[in-house]
C-alpha positions in Angstrom: 101.2 59.6 93.4 101.2 55.9 92.6 104.5 55.2 94.5 103.3 56.6 97.9 100.1 54.7 97.5 101.9 51.5 96.6 104.2 51.9 99.6 101.2 52.5 101.9 99.5 49.4 100.6 102.6 47.3 101.0 103.1 48.5 104.6 99.5 47.8 105.4 99.8 44.3 103.9 102.9 43.5 105.9 101.2 44.7 109.1 98.1 42.6 108.3 100.2 39.5 107.8 102.3 40.1 111.0 99.0 40.6 112.9 97.2 37.6 111.3 100.0 35.0 112.0 99.9 35.0 115.8 96.2 35.6 116.0 94.8 32.4 114.4 93.0 31.2 117.5 89.4 30.3 117.0 86.8 32.6 118.6 83.0 32.0 118.8 80.8 34.8 117.7 77.2 34.8 118.8 74.5 37.0 117.4 72.1 38.1 120.2 68.6 38.0 118.7 69.4 34.7 116.9 70.6 31.4 118.2 73.5 31.4 115.7 77.1 30.9 116.6 80.1 31.2 114.2 83.6 30.0 114.9 86.3 31.9 113.0 89.9 32.9 113.5 90.4 36.0 115.6 92.3 37.9 112.8 89.3 37.5 110.5 87.0 39.0 113.1 89.3 42.0 113.5 89.8 42.5 109.7 86.0 42.2 109.2 85.4 44.8 111.9 88.0 47.1 110.3 86.5 46.7 106.9 83.0 47.3 108.2 84.2 50.5 109.9 86.0 51.8 106.9 83.1 51.0 104.6 80.6 52.7 107.0 82.8 55.8 107.2 83.2 55.9 103.4 79.4 55.7 102.9 78.8 58.4 105.5 81.4 60.7 103.9 79.9 60.1 100.5 76.4 60.9 101.7 77.7 64.1 103.5 79.4 65.3 100.3 76.2 65.1 98.2 75.6 68.8 98.5 79.1 69.6 97.1 78.9 67.1 94.3 75.5 68.5 93.3 76.8 72.1 93.4 79.8 71.1 91.2 77.5 69.4 88.6 75.2 72.4 88.5 78.1 74.8 88.0 79.7 72.6 85.3 76.4 72.7 83.4 76.1 76.4 83.9 79.7 76.9 82.6 79.0 74.7 79.6 75.8 76.7 78.8 77.6 80.0 79.1 80.5 78.8 76.9 77.9 77.9 74.2 76.3 81.3 74.6 79.7 83.0 74.2 80.3 81.1 71.0 76.9 81.9 69.6 77.3 85.6 70.5 80.8 85.7 69.0 79.5 84.2 65.7 76.6 86.5 65.6 78.7 89.6 66.2 81.5 88.7 63.8 79.8 89.8 60.5 78.9 93.2 62.0 82.4 93.9 63.1 84.2 92.8 60.0 84.6 95.6 57.4 84.8 94.6 53.9 87.8 96.0 52.2 87.7 96.9 48.6 89.5 94.7 46.2 92.9 96.0 45.3 93.3 96.4 41.6 96.5 96.2 39.6 96.3 99.9 38.8 99.2 102.0 39.9 98.3 105.3 41.4 100.4 108.3 40.5 101.6 110.0 43.7 102.8 113.5 43.0 106.4 114.1 44.3 107.2 110.4 44.5 
């Protein structure tokens, strides 16, 4: 699993470098409600937008999966509780099911015809 991920990261890094080299022109970014202007390279704006999009999507997916994570935690607790109960019941039932066998003595019994 590590090799495909490493290949994917390497390809993404090469694509990012190939994109960033020709897109170094300065762009001005203005924030509407404020009188603030920032001058940065175009590739930084694109990378920041991509990062913000991926991060927002990740947060949205994480929040959407809350129900499933909670269900998995609840079921794991239930399984642990039931396993403990099985162990307790097995230990409680063990003495009742074990039959004590009489001790074997060294006496030899005479079997007729043997």
